[in-house]
C-alpha angles and dihedrals in degrees: 000000000000089000090055091051090050091053091050091050092050091049091050091052092048091048090049092050090049092051091051090051090048090050093050092048090049087063101035099048097056091043093050091045091052091049092051092048091048091051092048092050093047095048102036111019113029138023127203123216134184119208111220100172142042095247093116099041130169094019093051121015129213109272094028118133120207143183124226131196116240088192097060096090102037092109106021131021127245119294128222109278096027116133108227140186112224145157109271105247095223094051115014093195088073124076119217132191118210141141122266109243106159125042128209113296096008129127115226123192125191116202127165093344096310130109122225120192123208096350093305117158090211113083122233112264107240110177091160095071115119096225143335108316108241106147122079091351097164167215091215129147119195126186103195113215118238094254098042148070136219114233130196133173123243091235095062093175090062109023129116097213143135092309089071107028122108088220099046102189134058113226116228092243091057093059106099100184152321116277105241113167142008109227102174140085095030095229089061098046110136150108118285120236 
């Protein structure tokens, strides 16, 4: 009889240990799963960017935070007018946000504050500019390499962009995603165009 009680006690202790392990796993597995999903999203689906300067005003204001899509350019490359998040060509540890102006292989001329693509006599329509462009208005001539893009800010009078960089062009592989939506501050929440 005492042996039987001992077996029952051992079974109770084993059952108690198993329930503790089950309880711990019930907390650890969802947390670990959420962490893995978050890391996958951050590294392969979305990219977050903070805007410290006014170089993209009035489209994106200083202090705005935005989310970009890393999946936007899996099939096709950026198009003229897209707002993109990329590694700054003069210091790849920094992320920049600018607008695509010149596409691979194009010539881009800047004269008197207007942009001319491919030798056109008709300037590019840029209704997104903050104000009349009066600073560093040209003459500039850019020959965009086949694997690269020319980027300028929307606030041309106060934008550190391709006009000033040592490495003028952004290689395709350095473009991390298309800026999609401003999520902070709340009064500025909205889709980017």
